[in-house]
N, C-alpha and C positions, 0 to 999 in steps of 0.2 A: 243539663249542661251538655254541650256538644263538643267533643274532642276533635273529631275528624272534620276537615273542611268540606264544603260542598263540592259536588262533582266539577263544577266550573273551576274552582280553586285547584283541585287535583290535576285537571287537564293543564292549567296554566303552569303549575309546578313541573309537570312532566315535560312541557315544551321548554321551559327554562333549563332543565337538566340536560335535555338533548342538545340545545344550542351550546351550552357550556362544554359538552363533550366534543362537539364539532370544533369549537374554538381551540380547545386543548390539542386536538389532533392536528389542526393546521399549524399551531405554534410549535409544538414539540416535534412532530414528525414531518413537517413541511410537505404535506401530501398534495397540496394544490399546485405548487410551483415547480416541483421536481418530478419529471415524467419517468425517471428511472425507477425500476422496482426496488423495494426496500433491500432485497438481498444484494443488488448491484451497488447500492450506496454504502453498504457496510463492508464489502469486499474490496481489498486493495488490489491494484494492478500488480501483476507479478512479472519480473524479468528474470530469465534463466540463461543457462549456457547457450541454449538454442538461439537467443537473441544477440549473441556475440557478433560485433561488427555492424549491427544494424541501428536504425533509428526508431525510437519508441516515443509516441506522443502521449503526454499526460496533462490534465488540466491543473491550473494553479490551485493549491489548497487540497488536492486529493493525494493522499499518501500512496507510495508505491514501494514494493519490496523487491530487492535483488536477492535471489536465492540460488546459490551455486553449490552443486553437489560435488564433493571431493572424495578422496580415499585417504587411508592412513598414511600412505607414502607419497601423496600428492595433495597436500592441504592448500586450500585457497586462502589468500590474505583477506582481511576484512574489506569489503567493497567501500570505496571512498569516492566522494564527489570532487571533481576538480573545480567546479563552479560554485561560488558562494550562494547562488540562487536556490540550491538544493540543501535544505537543512537536514542533518543526520538526526533521526529520532531515536533509533536504537540499532544495535548490531550484536552479532554473536558468532562464535566459532564453536563447532562441535568436534569431539574427539575423532569422528569418522572423516575429518577433513573438509566437511561442509562449512559454508560461511554464508551469513545473510545480513542484510542491513535494510532498514526502512528509512526512506527519505520523504520529506515534505517539500514540494515545490513552493517557493516563496513568491516568485514573480515570473512573468512570461520571459522566455528566452529561446532563441532559435536552436542553440546547441550547447548543452551542458553535458560534460563527460562524466561517466561513472566507470571506474577501473578497479581491477583486482588482478593479482598474479598468483601463480603457483609454480613450484619447482617440480619438474617431472622426474620420476625415477629412471635409472638406466634401463634400457630395454632388455639387456642381457643380465640377469641376476648374477651378482658376485663380481662383475667386471667394473672397472673404473671408466666412467664416461665424462665428457665435458658437461658442465652444468647446462641443463636445458630448462627454459621457463616457458610457460604458456601465459599469455596476457588476455584478460577479458576486458573488453571495452565496448560500451554502448553509449550512443548519443541520445540524450533525453531532450526532446523538444517540448517545452512547457508552453501551453496555450492558455489564453483566458484573461 
């Protein structure tokens, strides 16, 4: 009685397993249609204070993060989208005054605003000053 298949059967089995692995790679990882490296597909675009007042372009369906660094005496509010085409996925504020939010662009739009504000401390410690606020505003252009 022979338990192992002939060499031809083993070769055919190997080819079937290899083809199945290729199909899984194409379906799961989308390796043939997406020219971006895997690391770029997993990383979200980041918007920071350096982008204040500018326009940032992002594709539909690709999440992006607004990450604002604050301080204990000048905390950022949570970033919020003025346009409904940007869905808020998550947001957080830290005790150090930092604030972040992740948005998912739902549809193409030429100009969707994301805003946040913070109250600035008096430049001279111990003195009373008029309230001073700093506004963060970035225009998100959603393509695709």
